[in-house]
C-alpha positions in Angstrom: 42.1 68.3 83.7 41.8 70.4 86.9 43.4 73.8 86.7 44.4 75.6 89.9 42.5 78.6 91.0 44.6 81.8 91.2 46.2 82.9 94.4 46.3 79.5 96.2 49.4 79.4 98.3 51.7 76.3 98.6 50.4 73.8 101.1 46.9 75.3 101.2 43.6 73.4 100.5 41.5 74.3 97.5 38.5 72.9 95.6 39.1 71.6 92.1 36.7 72.0 89.2 35.7 68.3 89.7 34.8 68.9 93.3 37.9 67.4 94.9 39.5 69.0 97.9 43.2 69.1 97.3 46.4 70.4 98.8 48.4 72.6 96.4 51.8 71.0 95.7 51.0 68.1 98.0 52.5 69.0 101.4 50.8 71.1 104.1 52.4 74.3 105.3 53.1 73.0 108.8 56.1 71.0 107.4 58.1 74.1 106.5 59.3 75.6 109.8 63.0 76.5 109.8 63.4 75.8 106.1 63.4 79.3 104.6 67.2 79.9 104.6 68.0 76.5 103.1 65.4 76.7 100.4 66.6 80.1 99.2 70.3 79.1 99.0 71.8 80.0 95.7 72.1 77.1 93.2 75.6 76.1 92.0 76.5 77.1 88.4 75.9 73.6 87.0 72.2 73.9 88.0 71.5 77.2 86.2 69.1 76.8 83.3 68.7 79.2 80.4 65.1 80.0 79.8 63.9 78.7 76.5 60.8 79.9 74.6 59.7 79.6 71.0 56.9 78.6 68.6 57.4 74.8 69.2 57.0 75.2 72.9 53.9 77.3 72.6 52.4 75.0 70.0 52.8 71.9 72.2 51.3 73.7 75.2 48.3 74.7 73.1 47.9 71.1 71.9 48.3 69.5 75.3 46.0 72.0 77.1 43.5 72.0 74.2 43.0 68.2 74.6 42.5 68.6 78.4 45.7 66.7 79.3 48.0 67.1 82.2 51.8 66.7 82.0 54.1 65.7 84.8 56.5 68.3 83.3 54.2 71.1 84.7 52.8 69.4 87.7 56.1 68.3 89.2 57.9 71.6 88.4 60.5 69.8 86.3 63.6 71.9 85.6 63.8 70.5 82.0 60.3 71.5 80.9 61.4 74.2 78.4 64.1 72.0 76.8 61.9 69.0 76.4 58.8 70.8 75.2 60.7 72.9 72.8 62.0 69.7 71.2 58.4 68.4 70.8 58.5 65.8 73.6 56.5 65.6 76.9 55.5 63.2 79.5 51.7 62.9 79.7 50.2 62.4 83.2 47.0 60.3 83.1 44.0 60.3 85.5 44.1 63.9 86.5 46.5 66.1 88.5 45.4 65.1 92.1 47.3 62.3 93.7 46.0 60.2 96.6 49.5 60.1 98.2 51.7 62.8 99.7 55.4 62.0 99.1 57.7 64.6 100.7 59.7 65.1 97.5 56.9 65.6 95.1 54.9 68.8 94.1 51.8 67.1 92.7 48.6 68.1 94.5 47.2 65.7 97.1 43.6 64.7 97.6 41.0 62.0 97.0 39.4 62.1 93.5 36.8 59.6 94.8 36.8 57.4 91.7 36.5 60.2 89.1 38.1 59.2 85.8 37.9 60.8 82.3 37.0 57.7 80.2 37.7 59.7 77.0 41.3 60.3 78.1 42.8 57.3 76.2 41.5 58.6 72.9 42.5 62.2 73.7 46.1 61.1 74.4 46.2 59.0 71.3 45.0 61.9 69.1 47.7 64.1 70.7 50.4 61.6 70.0 49.3 61.2 66.4 49.0 64.9 65.8 52.6 65.4 67.0 53.9 62.4 65.2 55.9 61.4 68.3 58.3 58.4 67.9 58.5 57.9 71.7 56.0 58.8 74.4 56.1 58.5 78.2 52.9 58.0 80.1 52.8 58.5 83.8 50.1 59.2 86.4 49.2 60.3 89.8 48.6 57.5 92.4 45.0 56.5 92.3 44.4 54.4 95.4 40.7 55.3 95.1 40.4 53.0 92.0 40.0 49.2 92.4 43.0 48.5 90.1 44.9 51.7 90.9 44.3 52.8 87.3 46.1 49.9 85.6 43.2 49.3 83.2 43.2 53.0 82.2 46.9 52.8 81.5 46.4 49.8 79.3 43.5 51.4 77.4 45.7 54.4 76.7 48.6 52.4 75.5 46.5 50.3 73.2 44.8 53.5 71.8 48.2 55.0 71.0 49.5 51.8 69.4 46.3 51.6 67.3 46.6 55.1 65.9 50.4 55.4 66.0 51.9 52.0 65.6 55.3 53.6 64.9 55.4 55.1 68.4 57.2 53.3 71.3 55.5 53.7 74.7 57.1 53.9 78.1 54.9 53.8 81.2 56.1 55.3 84.5 53.5 53.9 86.7 52.3 54.0 90.4 53.0 51.0 92.5 49.4 49.9 92.4 49.7 49.0 96.0 51.9 46.0 95.1 49.1 44.4 93.0 51.0 42.3 90.5 47.9 41.6 88.5 47.7 45.3 87.8 51.3 45.4 86.8 50.6 42.6 84.3 47.7 44.5 82.9 50.1 47.3 82.0 53.1 45.4 80.7 51.0 43.2 78.4 49.3 46.1 76.6 51.9 46.9 74.0 54.5 48.5 76.2 58.2 48.8 75.5 59.6 50.2 78.8 58.1 49.7 82.2 59.3 52.2 84.9 58.6 52.3 88.6 60.7 54.8 90.6 62.5 53.7 93.8 63.2 57.4 94.5 65.6 57.0 97.3 67.7 54.5 99.4 66.1 52.0 101.8 66.9 54.0 105.0 65.2 57.1 103.7 62.2 55.6 102.1 59.8 56.0 105.1 61.0 59.7 105.5 60.6 60.6 101.8 57.9 58.5 100.3 54.2 58.1 101.3 53.7 55.3 103.9 51.8 53.3 101.3 54.9 53.1 99.2 57.8 50.8 100.0 61.4 50.0 99.0 60.8 46.2 98.7 57.4 46.7 97.2 58.9 48.7 94.3 61.7 46.1 93.9 59.1 43.3 93.7 57.1 45.2 91.0 60.2 45.7 88.9 61.2 42.1 89.3 57.7 40.9 88.2 57.6 43.2 85.2 60.9 41.9 84.0 59.4 38.4 83.7 57.6 39.5 80.5 59.4 39.0 77.2 60.9 42.1 75.6 60.0 44.5 78.5 62.8 46.8 79.6 62.6 47.9 83.3 63.7 51.3 84.5 63.8 53.3 87.8 65.1 56.6 89.2 66.8 57.9 92.3 66.9 61.5 93.5 70.2 62.4 95.2 70.7 65.0 97.9 68.1 63.6 100.4 70.7 62.4 102.9 71.9 59.2 101.3 75.5 58.0 101.5 77.7 56.6 98.7 77.5 53.1 100.3 73.7 53.3 100.3 73.7 54.3 96.6 75.8 51.3 95.7 73.6 49.0 97.8 70.5 50.3 96.1 72.1 49.8 92.7 72.9 46.2 93.6 69.4 45.6 94.9 68.0 46.8 91.6 70.4 44.6 89.5 69.4 41.6 91.6 65.8 42.0 90.3 67.0 42.5 86.7 66.4 46.3 86.5 67.8 47.4 83.1 68.0 51.2 83.4 68.5 53.7 86.2 68.5 57.5 86.2 70.0 59.7 88.9 69.4 63.4 89.4 69.7 66.2 91.9 66.8 66.6 94.4 65.4 70.1 94.4 62.7 70.8 97.0 59.6 72.0 95.1 58.5 74.2 98.0 59.5 75.1 101.6 57.1 72.4 102.8 58.9 69.5 101.2 61.8 67.3 102.4 65.0 69.4 102.7 67.9 69.0 100.4 71.0 67.9 102.3 73.7 68.5 99.7 74.5 69.6 96.1 75.8 66.6 94.2 78.6 67.6 91.9 78.8 66.7 88.2 82.0 64.7 89.1 80.0 62.7 91.6 77.3 62.0 89.1 79.9 60.8 86.7 81.2 58.4 89.4 77.8 57.0 90.0 77.3 56.4 86.3 80.6 54.5 86.1 79.6 52.5 89.1 76.2 51.6 87.7 77.6 50.5 84.4 80.1 48.3 86.1 77.3 46.6 88.0 75.6 45.7 84.7 72.9 48.3 84.0 72.2 48.7 80.3 72.4 52.5 80.9 72.8 54.9 83.8 71.6 58.4 83.0 73.3 60.5 85.7 73.5 64.2 86.0 72.3 67.2 88.1 69.3 67.9 85.9 68.5 64.3 84.9 64.9 63.2 85.7 63.3 59.8 85.1 61.6 60.9 81.8 64.3 63.3 80.7 65.3 62.6 77.0 63.6 59.2 77.5 63.8 58.4 73.8 67.6 58.6 74.0 68.0 56.4 77.1 69.8 53.6 75.2 72.0 55.7 72.9 74.9 54.9 75.3 76.1 58.5 75.9 74.3 59.5 79.1 71.5 61.2 77.2 74.0 63.1 75.2 75.5 64.7 78.3 78.8 62.8 78.0 80.9 61.1 75.4 79.4 58.1 73.7 80.1 54.7 75.2 82.0 52.1 73.3 80.3 49.0 74.8 77.0 49.6 73.1 76.8 46.5 70.8 74.4 44.7 73.1 72.0 47.6 73.4 68.3 46.6 73.0 66.2 48.0 70.2 63.8 50.7 71.3 61.9 50.8 68.1 58.1 49.9 68.4 57.2 46.2 68.4 
């Protein structure tokens, strides 16, 4: 795993230990003009997070770093890192910490790894999962457009390694779009997976402004639709709110997702990782998030996890408990909830 050298400022280029030239936090400095006041605006009370520390958090950090693994929790500046890690869960990021794309909402470093891949990583991840005795693990990755299959084979090897050493563990994969390659999608969903996730991120109108040009609204919908064709696979996606979308566009997006059979959606507040990223246009209130959850459930999603601090992998093992990840009262219409226990 590449670790950042000290004193590299946001948006600056640096050389990783594997010889890759990368941009720290993904977006160049030139994108930040006129943003300082907006970025420094005080967060509303419902977005304040109490710092959590403790032996469990320290132990998990030692384990993950000791095995040379990267986590999306750290790389994406997730606001829930302390909560999730202190409870012994994490989302493992495969194939390094340098992404070939530069989405304007994401803080993962951007560069071209030029085909570099740690072939021992599947076994490292499997050993970590076994050591922690995790019941549910989320695997994600940077985009790897430099690899012929986008890294789908590496995902599959990791999933099979986990299932071999920890058959009791259910695996969720939050994957890149593999450039729309459906054969790559099939490689992942047939490897022992329980949940397949591909994030739509935003509404159709804003996709070209927020996501890398190689991504696409219809491309993601097509991937989710294809993954749903495989027996027992649950499909999942995520939207970040506060990028300029309207209520009508949120509903339209939900309807588009239900049309391709998407089972689960998560909605959370967009927080610009740095001054160089896409600006936040509004604070979405808890009441609005509650409204979007009700709307999504009425459209037929199995679950809608909706709240200011919700992220695509937040409390992922609880996604089908029917209570908005424990953030609201338990639903009463849970009798048809699928089983998330391992196959």
